[in-house]
KOLTI-968818 format. One record per residue (C-alpha): residue number from 1; residue in three letters; x, y, z. Coordinates in steps of 0.1 Angstrom, whole numbers, plus 5000, padded with zeros to 4 digits. Layout:
# KOLTI-968818
+-----+-----+------+------+------+
|   n | res |    u |    v |    w |
+-----+-----+------+------+------+
| NUM | ALA |    X |    Y |    Z |
...
+-----+-----+------+------+------+
//
This chain:
# KOLTI-968818
+-----+-----+------+------+------+
|   n | res |    u |    v |    w |
+-----+-----+------+------+------+
|   1 | MET | 5002 | 5002 | 5001 |
|   2 | GLU | 5009 | 5036 | 4991 |
|   3 | TYR | 5006 | 5063 | 5014 |
|   4 | GLU | 5008 | 5106 | 5008 |
|   5 | VAL | 5020 | 5132 | 5022 |
|   6 | ILE | 5006 | 5167 | 5023 |
|   7 | ASP | 5018 | 5199 | 5032 |
|   8 | GLY | 5040 | 5179 | 5059 |
|   9 | LYS | 5004 | 5161 | 5071 |
|  10 | GLY | 5007 | 5120 | 5062 |
|  11 | ILE | 4973 | 5107 | 5047 |
|  12 | ILE | 4962 | 5068 | 5059 |
|  13 | PRO | 4927 | 5055 | 5038 |
|  14 | ASP | 4902 | 5049 | 5062 |
|  15 | GLY | 4896 | 5013 | 5063 |
|  16 | THR | 4939 | 5002 | 5064 |
|  17 | THR | 4942 | 4977 | 5092 |
|  18 | GLU | 4981 | 4974 | 5095 |
|  19 | ILE | 5005 | 5000 | 5084 |
|  20 | ALA | 5033 | 4983 | 5070 |
|  21 | PHE | 5066 | 4981 | 5081 |
|  22 | GLN | 5092 | 5012 | 5072 |
|  23 | ALA | 5061 | 5031 | 5056 |
|  24 | PHE | 5069 | 5067 | 5062 |
|  25 | LYS | 5109 | 5057 | 5075 |
|  26 | GLY | 5128 | 5086 | 5069 |
|  27 | CYS | 5100 | 5105 | 5055 |
|  28 | ASN | 5116 | 5140 | 5068 |
|  29 | SER | 5090 | 5160 | 5055 |
|  30 | LEU | 5062 | 5142 | 5075 |
|  31 | GLN | 5050 | 5167 | 5100 |
|  32 | SER | 5016 | 5150 | 5114 |
|  33 | ILE | 4999 | 5118 | 5108 |
|  34 | GLU | 4955 | 5109 | 5119 |
|  35 | ILE | 4958 | 5072 | 5120 |
|  36 | PRO | 4926 | 5059 | 5114 |
|  37 | ASP | 4903 | 5038 | 5141 |
|  38 | SER | 4906 | 5005 | 5117 |
|  39 | VAL | 4944 | 5001 | 5120 |
|  40 | THR | 4951 | 4979 | 5144 |
|  41 | GLN | 4989 | 4976 | 5140 |
|  42 | ILE | 5020 | 4996 | 5134 |
|  43 | GLY | 5048 | 4979 | 5120 |
|  44 | ASP | 5082 | 4975 | 5129 |
|  45 | GLU | 5102 | 5015 | 5115 |
|  46 | ALA | 5065 | 5022 | 5104 |
|  47 | PHE | 5080 | 5059 | 5108 |
|  48 | SER | 5117 | 5053 | 5120 |
|  49 | GLY | 5135 | 5082 | 5108 |
|  50 | CYS | 5109 | 5111 | 5112 |
|  51 | GLY | 5130 | 5139 | 5119 |
|  52 | SER | 5103 | 5162 | 5116 |
|  53 | LEU | 5069 | 5145 | 5134 |
|  54 | GLN | 5059 | 5164 | 5160 |
|  55 | SER | 5025 | 5149 | 5170 |
|  56 | ILE | 5008 | 5115 | 5162 |
|  57 | VAL | 4975 | 5109 | 5182 |
|  58 | ILE | 4968 | 5062 | 5181 |
|  59 | PRO | 4936 | 5052 | 5186 |
|  60 | ASP | 4919 | 5029 | 5209 |
|  61 | SER | 4923 | 5001 | 5179 |
|  62 | VAL | 4960 | 4999 | 5177 |
|  63 | THR | 4976 | 4965 | 5196 |
|  64 | GLU | 5008 | 4962 | 5184 |
|  65 | ILE | 5032 | 4991 | 5179 |
|  66 | GLY | 5062 | 4973 | 5163 |
|  67 | ARG | 5099 | 4978 | 5173 |
|  68 | TRP | 5118 | 5010 | 5164 |
|  69 | ALA | 5081 | 5022 | 5154 |
|  70 | PHE | 5088 | 5059 | 5162 |
|  71 | ALA | 5126 | 5050 | 5168 |
|  72 | HIS | 5148 | 5086 | 5157 |
|  73 | CYS | 5113 | 5107 | 5153 |
|  74 | THR | 5137 | 5137 | 5174 |
|  75 | SER | 5111 | 5160 | 5173 |
|  76 | LEU | 5085 | 5142 | 5184 |
|  77 | GLN | 5078 | 5158 | 5224 |
|  78 | SER | 5048 | 5139 | 5237 |
|  79 | ILE | 5027 | 5104 | 5230 |
|  80 | GLU | 4995 | 5086 | 5247 |
|  81 | ILE | 4992 | 5050 | 5243 |
|  82 | PRO | 4960 | 5034 | 5245 |
|  83 | ASP | 4943 | 5015 | 5266 |
|  84 | SER | 4944 | 4987 | 5238 |
|  85 | VAL | 4981 | 4985 | 5230 |
|  86 | THR | 4990 | 4953 | 5246 |
|  87 | GLN | 5024 | 4950 | 5225 |
|  88 | ILE | 5050 | 4975 | 5227 |
|  89 | ASP | 5092 | 4973 | 5239 |
|  90 | GLY | 5119 | 4997 | 5249 |
|  91 | SER | 5130 | 5001 | 5208 |
|  92 | VAL | 5096 | 5020 | 5200 |
|  93 | PHE | 5111 | 5054 | 5211 |
|  94 | CYS | 5142 | 5047 | 5210 |
|  95 | ARG | 5162 | 5085 | 5202 |
|  96 | CYS | 5134 | 5102 | 5201 |
|  97 | ASN | 5156 | 5124 | 5226 |
|  98 | ASN | 5126 | 5153 | 5229 |
|  99 | LEU | 5105 | 5133 | 5238 |
| 100 | THR | 5089 | 5145 | 5273 |
| 101 | SER | 5059 | 5132 | 5284 |
| 102 | ILE | 5050 | 5096 | 5280 |
| 103 | ILE | 5010 | 5088 | 5287 |
| 104 | VAL | 4998 | 5047 | 5290 |
| 105 | SER | 4960 | 5055 | 5295 |
| 106 | LYS | 4951 | 5046 | 5332 |
| 107 | ASN | 4921 | 5016 | 5314 |
| 108 | ASN | 4954 | 4997 | 5300 |
| 109 | SER | 4950 | 4964 | 5309 |
| 110 | ARG | 4994 | 4952 | 5306 |
| 111 | TYR | 5010 | 4985 | 5309 |
| 112 | LYS | 5010 | 5016 | 5336 |
| 113 | SER | 5029 | 5050 | 5332 |
| 114 | THR | 5054 | 5071 | 5359 |
| 115 | ASN | 5072 | 5096 | 5352 |
| 116 | ASN | 5078 | 5092 | 5319 |
| 117 | CYS | 5087 | 5054 | 5316 |
| 118 | ILE | 5063 | 5027 | 5310 |
| 119 | LEU | 5062 | 5000 | 5333 |
| 120 | THR | 5042 | 4963 | 5332 |
| 121 | LYS | 5010 | 4968 | 5351 |
| 122 | ASP | 5023 | 4952 | 5385 |
| 123 | GLY | 5055 | 4978 | 5384 |
| 124 | LYS | 5080 | 4949 | 5379 |
| 125 | LYS | 5094 | 4950 | 5346 |
| 126 | LEU | 5107 | 4982 | 5328 |
| 127 | VAL | 5100 | 4983 | 5289 |
| 128 | LEU | 5116 | 5021 | 5286 |
| 129 | CYS | 5125 | 5050 | 5300 |
| 130 | ARG | 5130 | 5087 | 5293 |
| 131 | ASN | 5141 | 5096 | 5325 |
| 132 | HIS | 5171 | 5096 | 5351 |
| 133 | ASN | 5153 | 5074 | 5380 |
| 134 | ILE | 5141 | 5037 | 5379 |
| 135 | PRO | 5108 | 5032 | 5397 |
| 136 | ASP | 5108 | 5020 | 5430 |
| 137 | ASN | 5096 | 4984 | 5429 |
| 138 | VAL | 5113 | 4974 | 5392 |
| 139 | THR | 5134 | 4937 | 5390 |
| 140 | MET | 5135 | 4938 | 5353 |
| 141 | ILE | 5151 | 4968 | 5334 |
| 142 | GLU | 5138 | 4954 | 5299 |
| 143 | ARG | 5155 | 4954 | 5266 |
| 144 | TRP | 5160 | 4987 | 5253 |
| 145 | ALA | 5144 | 5007 | 5283 |
| 146 | PHE | 5170 | 5034 | 5276 |
| 147 | SER | 5184 | 5021 | 5247 |
| 148 | GLY | 5197 | 5058 | 5226 |
| 149 | CYS | 5191 | 5082 | 5258 |
| 150 | THR | 5218 | 5102 | 5249 |
| 151 | SER | 5214 | 5121 | 5277 |
| 152 | LEU | 5213 | 5102 | 5310 |
| 153 | GLN | 5251 | 5106 | 5326 |
| 154 | SER | 5245 | 5086 | 5357 |
| 155 | ILE | 5219 | 5064 | 5368 |
| 156 | GLU | 5212 | 5042 | 5402 |
| 157 | ILE | 5195 | 5012 | 5400 |
| 158 | PRO | 5177 | 4999 | 5424 |
| 159 | ASN | 5190 | 4967 | 5444 |
| 160 | ILE | 5159 | 4948 | 5438 |
| 161 | VAL | 5171 | 4946 | 5402 |
| 162 | THR | 5177 | 4911 | 5392 |
| 163 | GLU | 5185 | 4917 | 5357 |
| 164 | ILE | 5198 | 4941 | 5330 |
| 165 | GLY | 5181 | 4934 | 5298 |
| 166 | GLU | 5201 | 4931 | 5263 |
| 167 | ASP | 5205 | 4964 | 5246 |
| 168 | ALA | 5194 | 4980 | 5280 |
| 169 | PHE | 5214 | 5013 | 5282 |
| 170 | ARG | 5231 | 5005 | 5245 |
| 171 | CYS | 5241 | 5039 | 5226 |
| 172 | CYS | 5240 | 5062 | 5263 |
| 173 | THR | 5263 | 5081 | 5249 |
| 174 | SER | 5264 | 5105 | 5278 |
| 175 | LEU | 5261 | 5076 | 5302 |
| 176 | GLN | 5300 | 5078 | 5324 |
| 177 | SER | 5290 | 5064 | 5358 |
| 178 | ILE | 5264 | 5035 | 5368 |
| 179 | VAL | 5259 | 5014 | 5402 |
| 180 | ILE | 5253 | 4977 | 5391 |
| 181 | PRO | 5239 | 4964 | 5430 |
| 182 | ASP | 5240 | 4928 | 5444 |
| 183 | SER | 5208 | 4922 | 5433 |
| 184 | VAL | 5216 | 4917 | 5401 |
| 185 | THR | 5223 | 4882 | 5381 |
| 186 | LYS | 5224 | 4888 | 5346 |
| 187 | ILE | 5240 | 4919 | 5322 |
| 188 | GLY | 5225 | 4912 | 5292 |
| 189 | GLU | 5237 | 4910 | 5256 |
| 190 | SER | 5254 | 4947 | 5241 |
| 191 | ALA | 5234 | 4959 | 5274 |
| 192 | PHE | 5264 | 4989 | 5281 |
| 193 | SER | 5274 | 4986 | 5242 |
| 194 | GLY | 5287 | 5019 | 5230 |
| 195 | CYS | 5283 | 5040 | 5257 |
| 196 | ILE | 5311 | 5055 | 5248 |
| 197 | SER | 5312 | 5079 | 5280 |
| 198 | LEU | 5316 | 5050 | 5301 |
| 199 | GLN | 5351 | 5055 | 5325 |
| 200 | SER | 5345 | 5020 | 5345 |
| 201 | ILE | 5324 | 5003 | 5365 |
| 202 | GLU | 5324 | 4975 | 5388 |
| 203 | ILE | 5304 | 4942 | 5387 |
| 204 | PRO | 5293 | 4924 | 5419 |
| 205 | ASP | 5298 | 4895 | 5429 |
| 206 | SER | 5262 | 4882 | 5420 |
| 207 | VAL | 5271 | 4882 | 5385 |
| 208 | THR | 5280 | 4847 | 5369 |
| 209 | LYS | 5279 | 4858 | 5331 |
| 210 | ILE | 5296 | 4888 | 5311 |
| 211 | GLY | 5269 | 4886 | 5279 |
| 212 | TRP | 5279 | 4889 | 5244 |
| 213 | SER | 5289 | 4926 | 5232 |
| 214 | ALA | 5277 | 4932 | 5269 |
| 215 | PHE | 5306 | 4966 | 5272 |
| 216 | GLU | 5314 | 4965 | 5235 |
| 217 | ASP | 5326 | 5001 | 5220 |
| 218 | CYS | 5333 | 5012 | 5257 |
| 219 | THR | 5359 | 5038 | 5245 |
| 220 | SER | 5362 | 5056 | 5273 |
| 221 | LEU | 5364 | 5026 | 5300 |
| 222 | GLN | 5399 | 5024 | 5313 |
| 223 | SER | 5393 | 4998 | 5338 |
| 224 | ILE | 5367 | 4969 | 5346 |
| 225 | VAL | 5369 | 4950 | 5378 |
| 226 | ILE | 5357 | 4915 | 5372 |
| 227 | PRO | 5344 | 4899 | 5406 |
| 228 | ASN | 5353 | 4856 | 5409 |
| 229 | SER | 5319 | 4849 | 5407 |
| 230 | VAL | 5318 | 4851 | 5367 |
| 231 | THR | 5321 | 4815 | 5348 |
| 232 | GLU | 5319 | 4831 | 5311 |
| 233 | ILE | 5329 | 4866 | 5291 |
| 234 | GLU | 5316 | 4858 | 5260 |
| 235 | SER | 5318 | 4871 | 5229 |
| 236 | HIS | 5325 | 4905 | 5218 |
| 237 | ALA | 5321 | 4914 | 5255 |
| 238 | PHE | 5346 | 4944 | 5257 |
| 239 | SER | 5356 | 4945 | 5221 |
| 240 | GLY | 5367 | 4977 | 5208 |
| 241 | CYS | 5374 | 4995 | 5245 |
| 242 | ASN | 5401 | 5014 | 5229 |
| 243 | SER | 5405 | 5029 | 5262 |
| 244 | LEU | 5412 | 4997 | 5289 |
| 245 | GLN | 5449 | 4991 | 5298 |
| 246 | SER | 5443 | 4963 | 5318 |
| 247 | ILE | 5421 | 4937 | 5328 |
| 248 | VAL | 5422 | 4904 | 5355 |
| 249 | ILE | 5405 | 4879 | 5349 |
| 250 | PRO | 5394 | 4856 | 5382 |
| 251 | ASP | 5400 | 4824 | 5387 |
| 252 | SER | 5362 | 4814 | 5382 |
| 253 | VAL | 5365 | 4825 | 5344 |
| 254 | THR | 5365 | 4792 | 5326 |
| 255 | MET | 5352 | 4805 | 5286 |
| 256 | ILE | 5362 | 4837 | 5274 |
| 257 | GLY | 5346 | 4844 | 5235 |
| 258 | ALA | 5353 | 4844 | 5205 |
| 259 | GLN | 5367 | 4886 | 5201 |
| 260 | ALA | 5358 | 4894 | 5236 |
| 261 | PHE | 5390 | 4918 | 5239 |
| 262 | SER | 5389 | 4922 | 5201 |
| 263 | GLY | 5406 | 4963 | 5192 |
| 264 | CYS | 5415 | 4966 | 5228 |
| 265 | THR | 5444 | 4986 | 5215 |
| 266 | SER | 5455 | 5003 | 5243 |
| 267 | LEU | 5456 | 4968 | 5270 |
| 268 | GLN | 5494 | 4960 | 5278 |
| 269 | SER | 5487 | 4928 | 5297 |
| 270 | ILE | 5462 | 4903 | 5311 |
| 271 | VAL | 5467 | 4875 | 5327 |
| 272 | ILE | 5445 | 4844 | 5322 |
| 273 | PRO | 5435 | 4820 | 5350 |
| 274 | ASN | 5442 | 4785 | 5347 |
| 275 | SER | 5407 | 4782 | 5345 |
| 276 | VAL | 5405 | 4787 | 5309 |
| 277 | THR | 5409 | 4760 | 5285 |
| 278 | LYS | 5405 | 4774 | 5256 |
| 279 | ILE | 5416 | 4806 | 5237 |
| 280 | GLY | 5389 | 4815 | 5212 |
| 281 | SER | 5390 | 4833 | 5177 |
| 282 | PHE | 5403 | 4870 | 5176 |
| 283 | THR | 5400 | 4872 | 5212 |
| 284 | PHE | 5426 | 4900 | 5216 |
| 285 | SER | 5433 | 4904 | 5179 |
| 286 | GLY | 5444 | 4939 | 5171 |
| 287 | CYS | 5455 | 4945 | 5207 |
| 288 | THR | 5480 | 4963 | 5195 |
| 289 | SER | 5497 | 4976 | 5234 |
| 290 | LEU | 5503 | 4938 | 5239 |
| 291 | GLN | 5535 | 4936 | 5249 |
| 292 | SER | 5533 | 4899 | 5273 |
| 293 | ILE | 5507 | 4875 | 5278 |
| 294 | GLU | 5510 | 4842 | 5297 |
| 295 | ILE | 5487 | 4815 | 5289 |
| 296 | PRO | 5487 | 4788 | 5316 |
| 297 | ASN | 5489 | 4754 | 5318 |
| 298 | SER | 5452 | 4747 | 5311 |
| 299 | VAL | 5449 | 4762 | 5276 |
| 300 | THR | 5445 | 4732 | 5257 |
| 301 | GLU | 5436 | 4751 | 5222 |
| 302 | ILE | 5441 | 4783 | 5213 |
| 303 | GLY | 5418 | 4798 | 5188 |
| 304 | ALA | 5424 | 4810 | 5146 |
| 305 | ARG | 5436 | 4851 | 5145 |
| 306 | ALA | 5434 | 4849 | 5189 |
| 307 | PHE | 5465 | 4869 | 5186 |
| 308 | ARG | 5465 | 4885 | 5153 |
| 309 | ASN | 5480 | 4923 | 5145 |
| 310 | CYS | 5494 | 4924 | 5179 |
| 311 | THR | 5521 | 4943 | 5168 |
| 312 | SER | 5534 | 4948 | 5204 |
| 313 | LEU | 5538 | 4909 | 5209 |
| 314 | GLN | 5576 | 4902 | 5213 |
| 315 | SER | 5581 | 4866 | 5229 |
| 316 | ILE | 5554 | 4841 | 5241 |
| 317 | ASP | 5557 | 4807 | 5258 |
| 318 | ILE | 5534 | 4781 | 5243 |
| 319 | PRO | 5525 | 4753 | 5278 |
| 320 | ASN | 5525 | 4719 | 5281 |
| 321 | SER | 5490 | 4718 | 5283 |
| 322 | VAL | 5484 | 4732 | 5242 |
| 323 | THR | 5475 | 4706 | 5219 |
| 324 | GLU | 5461 | 4727 | 5189 |
| 325 | ILE | 5467 | 4763 | 5173 |
| 326 | GLU | 5443 | 4771 | 5147 |
| 327 | SER | 5452 | 4787 | 5115 |
| 328 | HIS | 5467 | 4825 | 5115 |
| 329 | ALA | 5468 | 4825 | 5156 |
| 330 | PHE | 5502 | 4849 | 5158 |
| 331 | SER | 5493 | 4866 | 5125 |
| 332 | CYS | 5508 | 4901 | 5118 |
| 333 | CYS | 5522 | 4901 | 5150 |
| 334 | THR | 5553 | 4920 | 5137 |
| 335 | SER | 5579 | 4921 | 5167 |
| 336 | LEU | 5574 | 4889 | 5176 |
| 337 | GLN | 5604 | 4880 | 5179 |
| 338 | SER | 5608 | 4843 | 5199 |
| 339 | ILE | 5583 | 4816 | 5209 |
| 340 | ASP | 5592 | 4790 | 5238 |
| 341 | ILE | 5578 | 4755 | 5239 |
| 342 | VAL | 5572 | 4738 | 5269 |
| 343 | THR | 5572 | 4701 | 5275 |
| 344 | GLN | 5565 | 4681 | 5306 |
| 345 | GLU | 5579 | 4647 | 5290 |
| 346 | LYS | 5611 | 4636 | 5302 |
| 347 | GLU | 5609 | 4612 | 5271 |
| 348 | PRO | 5619 | 4633 | 5241 |
| 349 | ASP | 5599 | 4603 | 5218 |
| 350 | LEU | 5565 | 4613 | 5240 |
| 351 | SER | 5563 | 4651 | 5235 |
| 352 | LEU | 5577 | 4642 | 5194 |
| 353 | GLU | 5544 | 4638 | 5178 |
| 354 | ARG | 5529 | 4674 | 5200 |
| 355 | ILE | 5563 | 4694 | 5192 |
| 356 | GLU | 5563 | 4690 | 5156 |
| 357 | TYR | 5525 | 4696 | 5150 |
| 358 | LEU | 5535 | 4731 | 5172 |
| 359 | LEU | 5565 | 4740 | 5149 |
| 360 | GLN | 5548 | 4736 | 5117 |
| 361 | ALA | 5516 | 4753 | 5137 |
| 362 | LEU | 5538 | 4788 | 5144 |
| 363 | SER | 5563 | 4784 | 5112 |
| 364 | GLU | 5548 | 4821 | 5096 |
| 365 | TYR | 5551 | 4835 | 5133 |
| 366 | SER | 5591 | 4834 | 5140 |
| 367 | LYS | 5626 | 4813 | 5129 |
| 368 | GLU | 5634 | 4814 | 5166 |
| 369 | PHE | 5624 | 4789 | 5189 |
| 370 | SER | 5635 | 4780 | 5220 |
| 371 | LEU | 5624 | 4745 | 5239 |
| 372 | ARG | 5618 | 4745 | 5282 |
| 373 | VAL | 5621 | 4704 | 5288 |
| 374 | PRO | 5620 | 4689 | 5327 |
| 375 | ILE | 5648 | 4695 | 5350 |
| 376 | GLY | 5676 | 4671 | 5339 |
| 377 | CYS | 5660 | 4661 | 5309 |
| 378 | GLY | 5685 | 4686 | 5290 |
| 379 | TYR | 5710 | 4663 | 5272 |
| 380 | ALA | 5682 | 4637 | 5259 |
| 381 | TYR | 5668 | 4665 | 5241 |
| 382 | ARG | 5696 | 4679 | 5227 |
| 383 | HIS | 5712 | 4646 | 5215 |
| 384 | TYR | 5672 | 4638 | 5200 |
| 385 | PRO | 5678 | 4638 | 5163 |
| 386 | ALA | 5645 | 4647 | 5153 |
| 387 | PHE | 5654 | 4678 | 5178 |
| 388 | GLU | 5688 | 4688 | 5157 |
| 389 | GLY | 5685 | 4722 | 5145 |
| 390 | LYS | 5649 | 4727 | 5155 |
| 391 | PHE | 5653 | 4750 | 5184 |
| 392 | LYS | 5679 | 4778 | 5192 |
| 393 | THR | 5679 | 4769 | 5227 |
| 394 | ILE | 5668 | 4735 | 5247 |
| 395 | ILE | 5665 | 4746 | 5285 |
| 396 | ALA | 5658 | 4729 | 5311 |
| 397 | ASP | 5641 | 4744 | 5338 |
| 398 | ILE | 5604 | 4729 | 5339 |
| 399 | ASP | 5597 | 4716 | 5369 |
| 400 | VAL | 5571 | 4685 | 5373 |
+-----+-----+------+------+------+
//
């Protein structure tokens, strides 16, 4: 169906039941619109990017307002949600930075409003909010609740909140500080992604997992404390945090996801605990200031391009536990001068297959290899025919 805009007013024919996906998206000439009472659904992104839209009346016939329906409507100042609406989420008014009045009909059976926030009727789930105070009794901040609130500088989360939903504070570009209470057990995917002014954050010891992209592109984040309750750091969790200088990963962490710290260009050192068994693909890729890293003896696998473009990395030890190194794990590490391979096998025969595999897997990165072997076994390894000429030095300093 085609829609018209005449003298700044949108025309929707009578009898229309659904305003289609992206129906008026990016229509900068649209200033006002009257939705006929035959409409039951406003589709996803229907009015997204209508920067001149100042007012809109949603009739009592509408039951569902789709995702991003009015996102980036930067001139919209007020909105009333009728009692008929049963489906709405925090994305609907994302980046509506001049929206100062949100009112839900008192007769709505599913939602209510208070202080420019929409909550579920019981007041426990915060659907979306355009002010700096989270209402009492909220236990869950839902997906996109504050997403795109560029004026939000700080916020205090009540200590009864247990979950921060996906994208909840995404692209809150002025957010500088936030206190997460001990009641929170889950930080959702992309919860603080793109909060470019966020300088520090303390994660409480009630949290067990840092979600996918949770702090991605928080470019001002300099430090973070990860509690020893956390067992998983998911993919992209801190990717692009180019001001992050150091981080300590606690012994509780068993999994570090792909690209978890990729592009952290200020990160100079990191300690990986001996609870981690795999370093995922691209995990530290592009960490151009990373000078040293200690891989614990628990790690069995180093993923593809795990340390790619770590241009300051000069040396690395491959512990006895590592049995697999995927492709291009250390590619473009232009300062890498030496690689130490560690074995705990006292008999060269027992380590031959693994060492030959590692030499082949690492051959493209360095010509200077050292082999570190158990104390008292140096002579046996130095005179083992298969290893002759393969190593710059063979050092017997491993205590087994």
